[in-house]
N, CA, C, O and the ligand as a Tripos MOL2 file, in Angstrom:
@<TRIPOS>MOLECULE
protein
  301   299    76     0     0
PROTEIN
NO_CHARGES

@<TRIPOS>ATOM
      1 N         200.1050   70.7820   46.3270 N.3       1 MET1
      2 CA        199.1110   69.7900   46.7560 C.3       1 MET1
      3 C         198.3320   70.3460   47.9560 C.2       1 MET1
      4 O         198.9070   70.9440   48.8660 O.2       1 MET1
      5 N         197.0590   70.1420   47.9340 N.am      2 VAL2
      6 CA        196.2090   70.6970   48.9850 C.3       2 VAL2
      7 C         195.8480   69.6290   50.0140 C.2       2 VAL2
      8 O         195.5260   68.4880   49.6830 O.2       2 VAL2
      9 N         195.9140   70.0430   51.2510 N.am      3 MET3
     10 CA        195.5550   69.1590   52.3470 C.3       3 MET3
     11 C         194.2740   69.7120   52.9750 C.2       3 MET3
     12 O         194.1910   70.9080   53.2530 O.2       3 MET3
     13 N         193.2950   68.8680   53.1970 N.am      4 ASP4
     14 CA        192.0750   69.4040   53.8040 C.3       4 ASP4
     15 C         192.2420   69.5330   55.3130 C.2       4 ASP4
     16 O         193.2150   69.0500   55.8920 O.2       4 ASP4
     17 N         191.2790   70.1920   55.9270 N.am      5 GLN5
     18 CA        191.3860   70.5290   57.3530 C.3       5 GLN5
     19 C         191.5510   69.2830   58.2240 C.2       5 GLN5
     20 O         192.2980   69.2810   59.2020 O.2       5 GLN5
     21 N         190.8410   68.2350   57.8460 N.am      6 GLU6
     22 CA        190.8840   66.9980   58.6270 C.3       6 GLU6
     23 C         192.2760   66.3700   58.5980 C.2       6 GLU6
     24 O         192.7910   65.9100   59.6170 O.2       6 GLU6
     25 N         192.8680   66.3630   57.4070 N.am      7 GLN7
     26 CA        194.2110   65.8110   57.2690 C.3       7 GLN7
     27 C         195.2190   66.6560   58.0290 C.2       7 GLN7
     28 O         196.1540   66.1420   58.6440 O.2       7 GLN7
     29 N         195.0010   67.9870   57.9710 N.am      8 PHE8
     30 CA        195.8900   68.9040   58.6640 C.3       8 PHE8
     31 C         195.8380   68.6590   60.1680 C.2       8 PHE8
     32 O         196.8740   68.5980   60.8300 O.2       8 PHE8
     33 N         194.6290   68.5200   60.7020 N.am      9 GLU9
     34 CA        194.4680   68.2840   62.1390 C.3       9 GLU9
     35 C         195.0990   66.9540   62.5420 C.2       9 GLU9
     36 O         195.7320   66.8550   63.5940 O.2       9 GLU9
     37 N         194.9280   65.9410   61.7100 N.am     10 ALA10
     38 CA        195.5020   64.6280   61.9950 C.3      10 ALA10
     39 C         197.0230   64.7070   62.0060 C.2      10 ALA10
     40 O         197.6800   64.1100   62.8600 O.2      10 ALA10
     41 N         197.5770   65.4510   61.0480 N.am     11 ALA11
     42 CA        199.0260   65.6030   60.9610 C.3      11 ALA11
     43 C         199.5470   66.3760   62.1690 C.2      11 ALA11
     44 O         200.5950   66.0490   62.7260 O.2      11 ALA11
     45 N         198.8000   67.4070   62.5660 N.am     12 LYS12
     46 CA        199.2050   68.2180   63.7220 C.3      12 LYS12
     47 C         199.2170   67.3660   64.9890 C.2      12 LYS12
     48 O         200.1200   67.4690   65.8200 O.2      12 LYS12
     49 N         198.2010   66.5270   65.1150 N.am     13 GLN13
     50 CA        198.1100   65.6650   66.2850 C.3      13 GLN13
     51 C         199.2730   64.6740   66.3230 C.2      13 GLN13
     52 O         199.8650   64.4250   67.3730 O.2      13 GLN13
     53 N         199.5820   64.1220   65.1600 N.am     14 GLU14
     54 CA        200.6690   63.1630   65.0730 C.3      14 GLU14
     55 C         201.9970   63.8510   65.3880 C.2      14 GLU14
     56 O         202.8430   63.3070   66.0980 O.2      14 GLU14
     57 N         202.1610   65.0580   64.8440 N.am     15 PHE15
     58 CA        203.3780   65.8150   65.0880 C.3      15 PHE15
     59 C         203.5500   66.0760   66.5860 C.2      15 PHE15
     60 O         204.6410   65.9110   67.1330 O.2      15 PHE15
     61 N         202.4610   66.4850   67.2420 N.am     16 ASP16
     62 CA        202.5070   66.7810   68.6770 C.3      16 ASP16
     63 C         202.8660   65.5500   69.5020 C.2      16 ASP16
     64 O         203.5270   65.6470   70.5360 O.2      16 ASP16
     65 N         202.4160   64.3890   69.0230 N.am     17 GLN17
     66 CA        202.7450   63.1470   69.7250 C.3      17 GLN17
     67 C         204.2330   62.8480   69.6380 C.2      17 GLN17
     68 O         204.8380   62.3540   70.5890 O.2      17 GLN17
     69 N         204.8130   63.1530   68.4840 N.am     18 ILE18
     70 CA        206.2340   62.8490   68.2930 C.3      18 ILE18
     71 C         207.0960   63.9060   68.9850 C.2      18 ILE18
     72 O         208.1270   63.5930   69.5810 O.2      18 ILE18
     73 N         206.6550   65.1610   68.8940 N.am     19 ASP19
     74 CA        207.3940   66.2790   69.4970 C.3      19 ASP19
     75 C         207.1110   66.3210   70.9960 C.2      19 ASP19
     76 O         206.2930   67.1130   71.4640 O.2      19 ASP19
     77 N         207.7950   65.4620   71.7370 N.am     20 THR20
     78 CA        207.4410   65.2730   73.1440 C.3      20 THR20
     79 C         207.7490   66.4820   74.0210 C.2      20 THR20
     80 O         207.0980   66.6680   75.0500 O.2      20 THR20
     81 N         208.7320   67.3140   73.6400 N.am     21 ASP21
     82 CA        208.9940   68.4990   74.4690 C.3      21 ASP21
     83 C         208.2770   69.7360   73.9150 C.2      21 ASP21
     84 O         208.4150   70.8400   74.4400 O.2      21 ASP21
     85 N         207.5080   69.5210   72.8410 N.am     22 HIS22
     86 CA        206.6450   70.5650   72.2680 C.3      22 HIS22
     87 C         207.3760   71.8750   71.9690 C.2      22 HIS22
     88 O         206.8720   72.9630   72.2490 O.2      22 HIS22
     89 N         208.5580   71.7480   71.4030 N.am     23 ASP23
     90 CA        209.2630   72.9650   71.0030 C.3      23 ASP23
     91 C         209.0390   73.2670   69.5170 C.2      23 ASP23
     92 O         209.6180   74.2010   68.9630 O.2      23 ASP23
     93 N         208.1840   72.4520   68.8880 N.am     24 GLY24
     94 CA        207.8540   72.7180   67.4880 C.3      24 GLY24
     95 C         208.7680   72.0340   66.4880 C.2      24 GLY24
     96 O         208.6260   72.2090   65.2770 O.2      24 GLY24
     97 N         209.7180   71.2460   67.0110 N.am     25 TYR25
     98 CA        210.6270   70.5240   66.1230 C.3      25 TYR25
     99 C         210.7860   69.0840   66.5800 C.2      25 TYR25
    100 O         210.8240   68.7970   67.7760 O.2      25 TYR25
    101 N         210.8760   68.1880   65.6140 N.am     26 ILE26
    102 CA        211.1460   66.7940   65.9350 C.3      26 ILE26
    103 C         212.6370   66.5580   65.7610 C.2      26 ILE26
    104 O         213.1770   66.7090   64.6650 O.2      26 ILE26
    105 N         213.2920   66.1890   66.8460 N.am     27 THR27
    106 CA        214.6970   65.8270   66.7600 C.3      27 THR27
    107 C         214.8010   64.3390   66.4680 C.2      27 THR27
    108 O         213.8190   63.6040   66.5740 O.2      27 THR27
    109 N         216.0040   63.9020   66.1000 N.am     28 LEU28
    110 CA        216.2130   62.4810   65.8260 C.3      28 LEU28
    111 C         215.8780   61.6700   67.0850 C.2      28 LEU28
    112 O         215.2820   60.5960   66.9990 O.2      28 LEU28
    113 N         216.2660   62.1930   68.2450 N.am     29 GLU29
    114 CA        215.9840   61.5090   69.5090 C.3      29 GLU29
    115 C         214.4840   61.2890   69.7000 C.2      29 GLU29
    116 O         214.0430   60.1940   70.0490 O.2      29 GLU29
    117 N         213.7200   62.3390   69.4670 N.am     30 GLU30
    118 CA        212.2730   62.2330   69.6230 C.3      30 GLU30
    119 C         211.7000   61.2630   68.6030 C.2      30 GLU30
    120 O         210.8000   60.4810   68.9110 O.2      30 GLU30
    121 N         212.2300   61.3200   67.3860 N.am     31 ALA31
    122 CA        211.7460   60.4380   66.3300 C.3      31 ALA31
    123 C         212.0260   58.9800   66.6650 C.2      31 ALA31
    124 O         211.1780   58.1100   66.4660 O.2      31 ALA31
    125 N         213.2260   58.7270   67.1770 N.am     32 VAL32
    126 CA        213.6030   57.3530   67.5220 C.3      32 VAL32
    127 C         212.7540   56.8490   68.6820 C.2      32 VAL32
    128 O         212.3020   55.7040   68.6890 O.2      32 VAL32
    129 N         212.5460   57.7240   69.6600 N.am     33 GLU33
    130 CA        211.7370   57.3670   70.8200 C.3      33 GLU33
    131 C         210.3150   57.0060   70.3920 C.2      33 GLU33
    132 O         209.7430   56.0110   70.8380 O.2      33 GLU33
    133 N         209.7640   57.8430   69.5150 N.am     34 TRP34
    134 CA        208.4140   57.6060   69.0130 C.3      34 TRP34
    135 C         208.3940   56.3280   68.1870 C.2      34 TRP34
    136 O         207.4710   55.5190   68.2860 O.2      34 TRP34
    137 N         209.4380   56.1600   67.3620 N.am     35 GLY35
    138 CA        209.5170   54.9810   66.5070 C.3      35 GLY35
    139 C         209.5420   53.6970   67.3250 C.2      35 GLY35
    140 O         209.0160   52.6630   66.9120 O.2      35 GLY35
    141 N         210.1690   53.7900   68.4990 N.am     36 ALA36
    142 CA        210.2840   52.6160   69.3570 C.3      36 ALA36
    143 C         208.9090   52.1410   69.8220 C.2      36 ALA36
    144 O         208.7120   50.9570   70.0920 O.2      36 ALA36
    145 N         207.9600   53.0750   69.9110 N.am     37 THR37
    146 CA        206.6150   52.6930   70.3190 C.3      37 THR37
    147 C         205.7720   52.2410   69.1290 C.2      37 THR37
    148 O         204.6860   51.6880   69.3010 O.2      37 THR37
    149 N         206.2780   52.4780   67.9360 N.am     38 GLN38
    150 CA        205.4980   52.1900   66.7350 C.3      38 GLN38
    151 C         206.0000   50.9610   65.9790 C.2      38 GLN38
    152 O         205.3710   50.5140   65.0200 O.2      38 GLN38
    153 N         207.1370   50.4210   66.4180 N.am     39 GLY39
    154 CA        207.6930   49.2600   65.7380 C.3      39 GLY39
    155 C         208.9320   49.6260   64.9470 C.2      39 GLY39
    156 O         209.0880   50.7730   64.5300 O.2      39 GLY39
    157 N         209.8110   48.6650   64.7380 N.am     40 PRO40
    158 CA        211.1110   48.9010   64.0980 C.3      40 PRO40
    159 C         211.0080   49.4700   62.6880 C.2      40 PRO40
    160 O         211.8730   50.2420   62.2740 O.2      40 PRO40
    161 N         209.9680   49.1050   61.9440 N.am     41 ASP41
    162 CA        209.8430   49.6180   60.5780 C.3      41 ASP41
    163 C         209.6510   51.1260   60.5940 C.2      41 ASP41
    164 O         210.2070   51.8510   59.7700 O.2      41 ASP41
    165 N         208.8510   51.5790   61.5520 N.am     42 VAL42
    166 CA        208.6030   53.0140   61.6540 C.3      42 VAL42
    167 C         209.8820   53.7350   62.0560 C.2      42 VAL42
    168 O         210.1960   54.8040   61.5330 O.2      42 VAL42
    169 N         210.6080   53.1440   62.9810 N.am     43 GLY43
    170 CA        211.8750   53.7340   63.4040 C.3      43 GLY43
    171 C         212.8300   53.9090   62.2430 C.2      43 GLY43
    172 O         213.4890   54.9410   62.1170 O.2      43 GLY43
    173 N         212.9010   52.9040   61.4030 N.am     44 ARG44
    174 CA        213.7720   52.9800   60.2170 C.3      44 ARG44
    175 C         213.2810   54.0580   59.2670 C.2      44 ARG44
    176 O         214.0760   54.8190   58.7160 O.2      44 ARG44
    177 N         211.9560   54.1210   59.0750 N.am     45 ALA45
    178 CA        211.3840   55.1140   58.1640 C.3      45 ALA45
    179 C         211.7090   56.5260   58.6500 C.2      45 ALA45
    180 O         212.0460   57.4090   57.8610 O.2      45 ALA45
    181 N         211.6010   56.7170   59.9650 N.am     46 ILE46
    182 CA        211.8800   58.0420   60.5130 C.3      46 ILE46
    183 C         213.3420   58.4040   60.3230 C.2      46 ILE46
    184 O         213.6570   59.5300   59.9380 O.2      46 ILE46
    185 N         214.2340   57.4670   60.5880 N.am     47 SER47
    186 CA        215.6540   57.7360   60.4050 C.3      47 SER47
    187 C         215.9460   58.1530   58.9780 C.2      47 SER47
    188 O         216.7670   59.0350   58.7260 O.2      47 SER47
    189 N         215.2620   57.5080   58.0510 N.am     48 ARG48
    190 CA        215.4450   57.8330   56.6470 C.3      48 ARG48
    191 C         214.9830   59.2710   56.3950 C.2      48 ARG48
    192 O         215.6340   60.0290   55.6760 O.2      48 ARG48
    193 N         213.8550   59.6280   56.9950 N.am     49 HIS49
    194 CA        213.3420   60.9810   56.7980 C.3      49 HIS49
    195 C         214.2600   62.0120   57.4060 C.2      49 HIS49
    196 O         214.4510   63.0920   56.8470 O.2      49 HIS49
    197 N         214.8280   61.6840   58.5490 N.am     50 MET50
    198 CA        215.7350   62.6170   59.1900 C.3      50 MET50
    199 C         216.9350   62.8620   58.2860 C.2      50 MET50
    200 O         217.4580   63.9750   58.2210 O.2      50 MET50
    201 N         217.3660   61.8150   57.5900 N.am     51 ASN51
    202 CA        218.4950   61.9580   56.6840 C.3      51 ASN51
    203 C         218.1570   62.8420   55.4970 C.2      51 ASN51
    204 O         219.0410   63.4040   54.8510 O.2      51 ASN51
    205 N         216.8530   62.9590   55.2160 N.am     52 GLN52
    206 CA        216.4250   63.7610   54.0790 C.3      52 GLN52
    207 C         216.0030   65.1550   54.5080 C.2      52 GLN52
    208 O         215.4640   65.9210   53.7080 O.2      52 GLN52
    209 N         216.2440   65.4790   55.7540 N.am     53 ASP53
    210 CA        215.8620   66.7810   56.2890 C.3      53 ASP53
    211 C         216.3730   67.8940   55.3680 C.2      53 ASP53
    212 O         217.5780   68.0530   55.1730 O.2      53 ASP53
    213 N         215.4450   68.6460   54.8180 N.am     54 ARG54
    214 CA        215.7960   69.6390   53.8020 C.3      54 ARG54
    215 C         216.6480   70.7820   54.3290 C.2      54 ARG54
    216 O         217.5850   71.2320   53.6680 O.2      54 ARG54
    217 N         216.3130   71.2440   55.5240 N.am     55 SER55
    218 CA        217.0590   72.3770   56.0470 C.3      55 SER55
    219 C         218.3910   71.9340   56.6410 C.2      55 SER55
    220 O         219.2570   72.7620   56.9230 O.2      55 SER55
    221 N         218.5510   70.6180   56.8300 N.am     56 GLY56
    222 CA        219.8240   70.0900   57.2700 C.3      56 GLY56
    223 C         220.1960   70.4320   58.6960 C.2      56 GLY56
    224 O         221.3660   70.3280   59.0660 O.2      56 GLY56
    225 N         219.2240   70.8430   59.5110 N.am     57 ASP57
    226 CA        219.5470   71.2070   60.8890 C.3      57 ASP57
    227 C         219.3320   70.0390   61.8510 C.2      57 ASP57
    228 O         219.4630   70.1900   63.0650 O.2      57 ASP57
    229 N         219.0000   68.8730   61.2930 N.am     58 GLY58
    230 CA        218.8410   67.6970   62.1380 C.3      58 GLY58
    231 C         217.5160   67.6600   62.8680 C.2      58 GLY58
    232 O         217.2970   66.7930   63.7150 O.2      58 GLY58
    233 N         216.6330   68.5850   62.5530 N.am     59 GLN59
    234 CA        215.3160   68.5990   63.1690 C.3      59 GLN59
    235 C         214.2700   68.7130   62.0690 C.2      59 GLN59
    236 O         214.5340   69.2380   60.9870 O.2      59 GLN59
    237 N         213.0890   68.2140   62.3680 N.am     60 VAL60
    238 CA        211.9920   68.3160   61.4140 C.3      60 VAL60
    239 C         210.9590   69.2970   61.9670 C.2      60 VAL60
    240 O         210.3680   69.0660   63.0220 O.2      60 VAL60
    241 N         210.7520   70.3910   61.2390 N.am     61 SER61
    242 CA        209.7280   71.3530   61.6450 C.3      61 SER61
    243 C         208.3610   70.8230   61.2290 C.2      61 SER61
    244 O         208.2620   69.8630   60.4650 O.2      61 SER61
    245 N         207.3140   71.4570   61.7370 N.am     62 PHE62
    246 CA        205.9680   71.0080   61.3620 C.3      62 PHE62
    247 C         205.7760   71.1680   59.8580 C.2      62 PHE62
    248 O         205.1260   70.3440   59.2150 O.2      62 PHE62
    249 N         206.3410   72.2240   59.3110 N.am     63 GLU63
    250 CA        206.2320   72.4600   57.8680 C.3      63 GLU63
    251 C         206.8730   71.3160   57.0800 C.2      63 GLU63
    252 O         206.3160   70.8370   56.0930 O.2      63 GLU63
    253 N         208.0460   70.8910   57.5310 N.am     64 GLU64
    254 CA        208.7120   69.7740   56.8580 C.3      64 GLU64
    255 C         207.9080   68.4930   57.0280 C.2      64 GLU64
    256 O         207.7780   67.6850   56.1080 O.2      64 GLU64
    257 N         207.3690   68.3320   58.2410 N.am     65 PHE65
    258 CA        206.5550   67.1560   58.5300 C.3      65 PHE65
    259 C         205.3420   67.1110   57.6110 C.2      65 PHE65
    260 O         204.9760   66.0500   57.1050 O.2      65 PHE65
    261 N         204.7170   68.2720   57.3970 N.am     66 LEU66
    262 CA        203.5580   68.3480   56.5100 C.3      66 LEU66
    263 C         203.9280   67.9550   55.0860 C.2      66 LEU66
    264 O         203.1680   67.2750   54.3970 O.2      66 LEU66
    265 N         205.1060   68.3940   54.6560 N.am     67 ARG67
    266 CA        205.5540   68.0390   53.3080 C.3      67 ARG67
    267 C         205.6710   66.5370   53.1650 C.2      67 ARG67
    268 O         205.2690   65.9620   52.1540 O.2      67 ARG67
    269 N         206.2370   65.8970   54.2060 N.am     68 TYR68
    270 CA        206.3380   64.4430   54.1750 C.3      68 TYR68
    271 C         204.9480   63.8260   54.0460 C.2      68 TYR68
    272 O         204.7170   62.9240   53.2410 O.2      68 TYR68
    273 N         204.0220   64.3470   54.8710 N.am     69 LYS69
    274 CA        202.6850   63.7790   54.8780 C.3      69 LYS69
    275 C         201.9830   64.0020   53.5330 C.2      69 LYS69
    276 O         201.2950   63.1150   53.0290 O.2      69 LYS69
    277 N         202.1630   65.1770   52.9710 N.am     70 MET70
    278 CA        201.4790   65.4930   51.7150 C.3      70 MET70
    279 C         201.9850   64.6180   50.5800 C.2      70 MET70
    280 O         201.2490   64.3030   49.6450 O.2      70 MET70
    281 N         203.2450   64.2330   50.6710 N.am     71 ARG71
    282 CA        203.7690   63.3410   49.6510 C.3      71 ARG71
    283 C         203.4010   61.8990   49.9580 C.2      71 ARG71
    284 O         203.7520   60.9650   49.2370 O.2      71 ARG71
    285 N         202.6790   61.7610   51.0640 N.am     72 ASP72
    286 CA        202.1770   60.4490   51.4430 C.3      72 ASP72
    287 C         203.3060   59.4480   51.6940 C.2      72 ASP72
    288 O         203.2220   58.2810   51.3090 O.2      72 ASP72
    289 N         204.3520   59.9290   52.3440 N.am     73 TYR73
    290 CA        205.4180   59.0110   52.7430 C.3      73 TYR73
    291 C         204.8860   58.0240   53.7460 C.2      73 TYR73
    292 O         203.9810   58.3340   54.5210 O.2      73 TYR73
    293 N         205.4370   56.8570   53.7310 N.am     74 ASP74
    294 CA        205.0020   55.8180   54.6390 C.3      74 ASP74
    295 C         205.8020   55.8860   55.9320 C.2      74 ASP74
    296 O         206.8970   55.3310   56.0240 O.2      74 ASP74
    297 N         205.2450   56.5730   56.9330 N.am     75 TRP75
    298 CA        205.9650   56.7370   58.1960 C.3      75 TRP75
    299 C         205.9390   55.4720   58.9900 C.2      75 TRP75
    300 O         206.4960   55.4200   60.0870 O.2      75 TRP75
    301 CA        210.9730   68.6190   70.1130 Ca       76 CA76
@<TRIPOS>BOND
     1     1     2 1
     2     2     3 1
     3     3     4 2
     4     3     5 am
     5     5     6 1
     6     6     7 1
     7     7     8 2
     8     7     9 am
     9     9    10 1
    10    10    11 1
    11    11    12 2
    12    11    13 am
    13    13    14 1
    14    14    15 1
    15    15    16 2
    16    15    17 am
    17    17    18 1
    18    18    19 1
    19    19    20 2
    20    19    21 am
    21    21    22 1
    22    22    23 1
    23    23    24 2
    24    23    25 am
    25    25    26 1
    26    26    27 1
    27    27    28 2
    28    27    29 am
    29    29    30 1
    30    30    31 1
    31    31    32 2
    32    31    33 am
    33    33    34 1
    34    34    35 1
    35    35    36 2
    36    35    37 am
    37    37    38 1
    38    38    39 1
    39    39    40 2
    40    39    41 am
    41    41    42 1
    42    42    43 1
    43    43    44 2
    44    43    45 am
    45    45    46 1
    46    46    47 1
    47    47    48 2
    48    47    49 am
    49    49    50 1
    50    50    51 1
    51    51    52 2
    52    51    53 am
    53    53    54 1
    54    54    55 1
    55    55    56 2
    56    55    57 am
    57    57    58 1
    58    58    59 1
    59    59    60 2
    60    59    61 am
    61    61    62 1
    62    62    63 1
    63    63    64 2
    64    63    65 am
    65    65    66 1
    66    66    67 1
    67    67    68 2
    68    67    69 am
    69    69    70 1
    70    70    71 1
    71    71    72 2
    72    71    73 am
    73    73    74 1
    74    74    75 1
    75    75    76 2
    76    75    77 am
    77    77    78 1
    78    78    79 1
    79    79    80 2
    80    79    81 am
    81    81    82 1
    82    82    83 1
    83    83    84 2
    84    83    85 am
    85    85    86 1
    86    86    87 1
    87    87    88 2
    88    87    89 am
    89    89    90 1
    90    90    91 1
    91    91    92 2
    92    91    93 am
    93    93    94 1
    94    94    95 1
    95    95    96 2
    96    95    97 am
    97    97    98 1
    98    98    99 1
    99    99   100 2
   100    99   101 am
   101   101   102 1
   102   102   103 1
   103   103   104 2
   104   103   105 am
   105   105   106 1
   106   106   107 1
   107   107   108 2
   108   107   109 am
   109   109   110 1
   110   110   111 1
   111   111   112 2
   112   111   113 am
   113   113   114 1
   114   114   115 1
   115   115   116 2
   116   115   117 am
   117   117   118 1
   118   118   119 1
   119   119   120 2
   120   119   121 am
   121   121   122 1
   122   122   123 1
   123   123   124 2
   124   123   125 am
   125   125   126 1
   126   126   127 1
   127   127   128 2
   128   127   129 am
   129   129   130 1
   130   130   131 1
   131   131   132 2
   132   131   133 am
   133   133   134 1
   134   134   135 1
   135   135   136 2
   136   135   137 am
   137   137   138 1
   138   138   139 1
   139   139   140 2
   140   139   141 am
   141   141   142 1
   142   142   143 1
   143   143   144 2
   144   143   145 am
   145   145   146 1
   146   146   147 1
   147   147   148 2
   148   147   149 am
   149   149   150 1
   150   150   151 1
   151   151   152 2
   152   151   153 am
   153   153   154 1
   154   154   155 1
   155   155   156 2
   156   155   157 am
   157   157   158 1
   158   158   159 1
   159   159   160 2
   160   159   161 am
   161   161   162 1
   162   162   163 1
   163   163   164 2
   164   163   165 am
   165   165   166 1
   166   166   167 1
   167   167   168 2
   168   167   169 am
   169   169   170 1
   170   170   171 1
   171   171   172 2
   172   171   173 am
   173   173   174 1
   174   174   175 1
   175   175   176 2
   176   175   177 am
   177   177   178 1
   178   178   179 1
   179   179   180 2
   180   179   181 am
   181   181   182 1
   182   182   183 1
   183   183   184 2
   184   183   185 am
   185   185   186 1
   186   186   187 1
   187   187   188 2
   188   187   189 am
   189   189   190 1
   190   190   191 1
   191   191   192 2
   192   191   193 am
   193   193   194 1
   194   194   195 1
   195   195   196 2
   196   195   197 am
   197   197   198 1
   198   198   199 1
   199   199   200 2
   200   199   201 am
   201   201   202 1
   202   202   203 1
   203   203   204 2
   204   203   205 am
   205   205   206 1
   206   206   207 1
   207   207   208 2
   208   207   209 am
   209   209   210 1
   210   210   211 1
   211   211   212 2
   212   211   213 am
   213   213   214 1
   214   214   215 1
   215   215   216 2
   216   215   217 am
   217   217   218 1
   218   218   219 1
   219   219   220 2
   220   219   221 am
   221   221   222 1
   222   222   223 1
   223   223   224 2
   224   223   225 am
   225   225   226 1
   226   226   227 1
   227   227   228 2
   228   227   229 am
   229   229   230 1
   230   230   231 1
   231   231   232 2
   232   231   233 am
   233   233   234 1
   234   234   235 1
   235   235   236 2
   236   235   237 am
   237   237   238 1
   238   238   239 1
   239   239   240 2
   240   239   241 am
   241   241   242 1
   242   242   243 1
   243   243   244 2
   244   243   245 am
   245   245   246 1
   246   246   247 1
   247   247   248 2
   248   247   249 am
   249   249   250 1
   250   250   251 1
   251   251   252 2
   252   251   253 am
   253   253   254 1
   254   254   255 1
   255   255   256 2
   256   255   257 am
   257   257   258 1
   258   258   259 1
   259   259   260 2
   260   259   261 am
   261   261   262 1
   262   262   263 1
   263   263   264 2
   264   263   265 am
   265   265   266 1
   266   266   267 1
   267   267   268 2
   268   267   269 am
   269   269   270 1
   270   270   271 1
   271   271   272 2
   272   271   273 am
   273   273   274 1
   274   274   275 1
   275   275   276 2
   276   275   277 am
   277   277   278 1
   278   278   279 1
   279   279   280 2
   280   279   281 am
   281   281   282 1
   282   282   283 1
   283   283   284 2
   284   283   285 am
   285   285   286 1
   286   286   287 1
   287   287   288 2
   288   287   289 am
   289   289   290 1
   290   290   291 1
   291   291   292 2
   292   291   293 am
   293   293   294 1
   294   294   295 1
   295   295   296 2
   296   295   297 am
   297   297   298 1
   298   298   299 1
   299   299   300 2
@<TRIPOS>SUBSTRUCTURE
     1 MET1         2 RESIDUE 1 A MET
     2 VAL2         6 RESIDUE 1 A VAL
     3 MET3        10 RESIDUE 1 A MET
     4 ASP4        14 RESIDUE 1 A ASP
     5 GLN5        18 RESIDUE 1 A GLN
     6 GLU6        22 RESIDUE 1 A GLU
     7 GLN7        26 RESIDUE 1 A GLN
     8 PHE8        30 RESIDUE 1 A PHE
     9 GLU9        34 RESIDUE 1 A GLU
    10 ALA10       38 RESIDUE 1 A ALA
    11 ALA11       42 RESIDUE 1 A ALA
    12 LYS12       46 RESIDUE 1 A LYS
    13 GLN13       50 RESIDUE 1 A GLN
    14 GLU14       54 RESIDUE 1 A GLU
    15 PHE15       58 RESIDUE 1 A PHE
    16 ASP16       62 RESIDUE 1 A ASP
    17 GLN17       66 RESIDUE 1 A GLN
    18 ILE18       70 RESIDUE 1 A ILE
    19 ASP19       74 RESIDUE 1 A ASP
    20 THR20       78 RESIDUE 1 A THR
    21 ASP21       82 RESIDUE 1 A ASP
    22 HIS22       86 RESIDUE 1 A HIS
    23 ASP23       90 RESIDUE 1 A ASP
    24 GLY24       94 RESIDUE 1 A GLY
    25 TYR25       98 RESIDUE 1 A TYR
    26 ILE26      102 RESIDUE 1 A ILE
    27 THR27      106 RESIDUE 1 A THR
    28 LEU28      110 RESIDUE 1 A LEU
    29 GLU29      114 RESIDUE 1 A GLU
    30 GLU30      118 RESIDUE 1 A GLU
    31 ALA31      122 RESIDUE 1 A ALA
    32 VAL32      126 RESIDUE 1 A VAL
    33 GLU33      130 RESIDUE 1 A GLU
    34 TRP34      134 RESIDUE 1 A TRP
    35 GLY35      138 RESIDUE 1 A GLY
    36 ALA36      142 RESIDUE 1 A ALA
    37 THR37      146 RESIDUE 1 A THR
    38 GLN38      150 RESIDUE 1 A GLN
    39 GLY39      154 RESIDUE 1 A GLY
    40 PRO40      158 RESIDUE 1 A PRO
    41 ASP41      162 RESIDUE 1 A ASP
    42 VAL42      166 RESIDUE 1 A VAL
    43 GLY43      170 RESIDUE 1 A GLY
    44 ARG44      174 RESIDUE 1 A ARG
    45 ALA45      178 RESIDUE 1 A ALA
    46 ILE46      182 RESIDUE 1 A ILE
    47 SER47      186 RESIDUE 1 A SER
    48 ARG48      190 RESIDUE 1 A ARG
    49 HIS49      194 RESIDUE 1 A HIS
    50 MET50      198 RESIDUE 1 A MET
    51 ASN51      202 RESIDUE 1 A ASN
    52 GLN52      206 RESIDUE 1 A GLN
    53 ASP53      210 RESIDUE 1 A ASP
    54 ARG54      214 RESIDUE 1 A ARG
    55 SER55      218 RESIDUE 1 A SER
    56 GLY56      222 RESIDUE 1 A GLY
    57 ASP57      226 RESIDUE 1 A ASP
    58 GLY58      230 RESIDUE 1 A GLY
    59 GLN59      234 RESIDUE 1 A GLN
    60 VAL60      238 RESIDUE 1 A VAL
    61 SER61      242 RESIDUE 1 A SER
    62 PHE62      246 RESIDUE 1 A PHE
    63 GLU63      250 RESIDUE 1 A GLU
    64 GLU64      254 RESIDUE 1 A GLU
    65 PHE65      258 RESIDUE 1 A PHE
    66 LEU66      262 RESIDUE 1 A LEU
    67 ARG67      266 RESIDUE 1 A ARG
    68 TYR68      270 RESIDUE 1 A TYR
    69 LYS69      274 RESIDUE 1 A LYS
    70 MET70      278 RESIDUE 1 A MET
    71 ARG71      282 RESIDUE 1 A ARG
    72 ASP72      286 RESIDUE 1 A ASP
    73 TYR73      290 RESIDUE 1 A TYR
    74 ASP74      294 RESIDUE 1 A ASP
    75 TRP75      298 RESIDUE 1 A TRP
    76 CA76       301 GROUP 0 **** ****
């Protein structure tokens, strides 16, 4: 699936907002913290995504985040 430049930039911006220490990975802590500002539904959605983390390292890389976005998951 192809993502256009605008969608990519939007996803990058969103990722940077969630990745508060900017190490390039979203941890569960960062996801929960971000979710807390977005409402309980978002927090639950993020927890679900963390459970589906493909690499199983408990963190979401930008690449994994993009995959979620491309599949149009409801964050
Ligand atoms: Ca981080």
